[in-house]
N, C-alpha and C positions, 0 to 999 in steps of 0.2 A: 269673703267678697272678692279680694283681691285675685285670688285663683279664677274666680267666676268671671269676671272683666277681662283677665288675660286671655281665657278660653275664648269669650266671644270676639276678641280682637282679632285673635289668630285666625280663628272661623271665617271671620268677615272678610279679611286678608284672602285666605284659601279661596272663598267664593268670587272675590273681584278678581284673582288671578284667573281662575277658570272661565270667568264671563269675557275676559280680554284674551284669553286662548282662543276660546269661540269665534269672538268678533274677528280677530285679526289672523284666523289660520290661514288665510289665502296669502298672506305675505309674510310668513314665518319662517318658511322653508330655507331659504340661506341662513338665516339666524340658528335654526338646530341644526343644521348641516356644518355651519361654524364651531359650534357648541361640541359637536361629535368629532370634527376634526381635532380640536383643542385637545380633547381628553385622549385621544388617539396618540398626539405629538407630544404629549408631555413628558415622559420619560426619557425620548431624546435631547428634550430642551433642560431637563434637569441636570443629565449628564454633562452638557455643555456648561452648565453653569458651575457645576462640582469643578469643572476644568479650570475656572478663574474667568471666564466670560460673564459679563453684565447680562442680566435676565433679558433684556430688550433685544441686546444683538443675538444672543442664543436664539430668542424666540425668533427674530429675523431669518436667521440660517435657516432652521428647520423649515419653517413656511414657505420661503422661497424653494429652498430643494423640492420639497413635498410637492407643491403645484405646480413646478417644473418639470418633474417626474410624471403628475398627472397630465399635464398638457402634451408632454411626448408621446405618452401612452394614447392620449386621444387621436393625435394626429396618425400615428399606427392604425390604430383600429376601426376609428369611427367610419373611414370609407370601406371596409369589410364587411363590419357591421350594417352598415347602411346598406349595401348591395344585397345581403343575406336577408334581412328583413324585409327588403321589397321583394326581392325572389319567392322568399317563404310566403307572404301574403298571398302574392300572386297565385302560386301554387297550391295553397292550402284547400281551395274547392276541389281542383284535380286529386290531392293527395285522398280526400275523403270519397270521391267518386271511385277513384281506384281500389279504396279499402271496401268499399261497399260492393264493387264488381268482384272481388277476391275474395271476399268473407262471406257474400250472400249464399252461393252456391252449398259451402260448406253449412251454413245454418239450415238450408233445405234439406241437406242430405241427413242433418241430425234429427231435425222435425220429422223426416220421412222414417226414420229409424225407431224412432218412439212415439209414432202413431200420430203426430202433429201434422197439420197442412200449414205451413210457415210461407208459401210463394210468394204471393200477392201482397200480404200484409206486411211480411218481413221488408219487400223490397219498399213499401210506402214508408213503413217506419224509419226504415233506414234514411230514406229522401226527406224527411222532415227532420230527423236529427241532425243531419249533416246541412240542412237549411239554418236549422236552431244555431248550431254551432258556429257556422260563418258569421252570421245576423249577431251573435254573442260576442264573437272577435271583433265584429267592427266597432260596434257599441263600447266595449273596453277601451279600444284603440281612441276612440272619439272621446271617452271622459278622460281617459289619462293625459290627453292631449289639451283639453279645456282646463282640467282641474290641476294637473300637477307640471305639466311639461310644457307650458306656453312658451312662448319667445321672450317674453318679459321675465318670467321665472328662470328662464335658462341663463339670461343675461345677468339677473339678480345673483343667481349662484355663482357664476364665473367672477364677481366682480364684488358682492358683499361679502360671500364665504371666505376669501381668503383675511379679508379686514377683520371680521369678527373673531376669527380664529386665531390671528396676530395680538389682538387686544386683550383677549381672554387668557392667551399665554403669557402676555406679559404683564397682567394687572390682577392675575388670578388669586395671588399672595394678599394684596391690598384689598380684592375685595371680601375676603374673607375676615380680613381683620376689622374692617369696617362693619362686615355683618355681627361679627363677634360683639363690638360696641352695642350694636341694637339689641341683644338677647337680654332677657330678663335676670336681672343679678342673680335672683332667689335659684333658678332653674338653668343657668347658663352653662354649667358642667353636663347636665344632663342633654340639653339639646345640643351640644358640641359632640356629645359623643354618638348621638342619635345620626347629625348631619357628617360625621367621619364615617359611621357606617354605611349610610348611604353613598357618600361618594365613594367609599371601596367598591360598593356593589356596581353603579353606575359606571365606573371606571373598568372594572373587569367587564362587565356585559360588553362596553362599546369595543375595547381591545381584543378580547377575548373572541367575540361572536363575530366581529369584523375580520378579525385575522382569518377565523375558520371559512369565514364567507369567500373569501379573496383564495383560499388556497383550495377550496371546493370549487371555484369557477375555474380557475385555472386547471384542475384535474380533469373536470368535466369536459371545457372547451377542447383541450388539446389530445383526451382519447377518444372524444366522439370523432374529432377531425381525421385523427390517424386509423380509425376504425372505418374510415371511407363514407361516414355519413352524411347526405347532405344539409347542409346548413346545419352540421355539428357545432359549430364555434358559437353561432349566436344561440342555440337551445341549451349548451352546454355553461356558457356564462351566466344566462338567465337563470337555469338549475341553479348553479351556486349561489348567485347573490341572493336569491329569495331563500335560501336555507335558514334564515334567519326565522323565518316561522316552521316550528319543529313539522317534520316529514311532509309539510305542503311542498317544497322546491323540490325536492327529489321524486317527489308525486307528480308535480307538473310535465318536470323533465322528461321522468319515463314516460310518461302519455304523450308527450309529443314527438320523443325519439322512436318510441314503439310505432305510432301513426305514420312517421316518415319511413322507417325500416320496412314495416309491412307492403308498403307502397312501393320500395325501390328496391327489395329485395327478395319479397315472396315470388312476384310474378314469373322471376328467374330460376325458382324453388332454390334460394340461397339463403339455407336456415343457420348456416354457421353465423353470418354476420349479423343475424337477428339476435341469436344466444350472445353473441358479444356484445353486443349492446344492453341488453338486459342486464348481462355480468358487469359490464361499467357501473352501473347503477348501484349494483350489489355490493360492489369493491366500495363506492365510495360513501354507502350508508354506515357499511362496517368500519371503515376508515374515519367518520365524524362519529359513529358512537361509541369507538373504542381506543381511540388513538388522540384526533383533533380537542374533540369536547373534553374529555377527561385531563388532558393536558394543559390546554388553552383558557378554558373556561371552568372547569371542575364544578363546585359548588357553590361559585359567587352569588348566583343570582338568587337560589334557593326559591324557584317558583317551579311549579309541574308543569308540564308540556301542555296540559289541556288549559292550565289558568293563564299559560301563555297565547295561546291561541285566543281565548275568551279576551286578554287584552288588547290583543291586535283588531278583533272585530269591533269591540266597543271603543276603541280609540277611533278607528275607522269611521263608524258610524256618526260619533261625536264631533271630532275633529279633521273630516278628511283624511287626505295623503298625509298631512302632519302630524294626525292624531295615530298613524299607524307608525311612524317614526318615533315618536315618544312614547308610546303605548307601553312596551315591555321596560326599559328603564323606570318608567313611572310607576308601573306595576312592581317592580322590584323596590322601589325607595316606600312605596304602601306595605310591601311586605315586611320591610324592616320596622315599622311603626308598628304592625300589627302583632310582630312577635315582642316587640317592646310592650305592648299593653298587655299582651298574655301573660308575660313575666311577671308585670306589676299585678293583675288579676290575681296570678296562682298565689300570690304573696300577701294579698290584703283581706280584709275581714269579710267581703264579698263573697270570697269562695272559703276561706278558713273557719268563718264565722266569729260570734264576737269573743269568745274564749280561746280563740287562735286557733282552733284544730275543726277540719271538717266535721258535719252533724255525721257522717256512714264511718268514721274512720280518724286515725291519727293526723297529723299535719304531715305531708311529704318532705 
């Protein structure tokens, strides 16, 4: 009976938590960002504490240095990014029109060779695709502005995120001690083990995947700019930062880059630069798949890429932009609990049977 009451209590607490996240998702962004920053900055804070500094002073130094660097980077990059974003948005219809004018003769010639008349229909189709693409892009920007990048949210990110990160870094050990006192005594050891595994998974993901995204953003931005691609910096940074979604960041970056490169270089017959742009993304994918992810992330998450994409879509559908940010760590935490439940099931009578062995063979 006690186990049933405990299960009901924790299920009720989980349901209340999910409802609160859903109701408060519009204001949770700076708190989620602060938690991510705290996870990212915990190792250097621990190292300073090991050198004899107090936890509070260590947290203060690390947070101040981190956000000073962020502000300096923003002061350097924001004017450039702002001009590139405005220029790219202004010239996107021209890029699509230029690509249509360049590609349409090739499509018509290919259709003629295989005996299909695609002259007028291809032109109309490409016009419709261009109009839909521009409309979708404008709609996406409007949704991003209203949903996650409004002025209030930007200010809250700048003000609240450092405060949340500082207090989490300073008081995390005290929070863990308080949480430990709340655990049911009978199952405290098991719950502590699960929470430790979840903490390792989430910390590994945030630090590892965050580092991978920053390295890829720097690589793509610098490489595309040196390759002479117009708006290469903004496209490269976008491609790297969205790389926490498997394959999606590189695919979107490749599409945007090739759209720009074909319009910029194809009319001049410069195929070399087009090949170079494609090669940059090929190198980036090899570097991510065989160097960065194995070394920085390894198998810490324990999730298949398909489940990662499902978690991102589900989190976005349920909780909006905040859901996208917390979806993969939450899915990894759920994965830890599912593996724990699977191990318990494999050793239980539900699997082994009443006599301790499965009906169709010996116990494993």
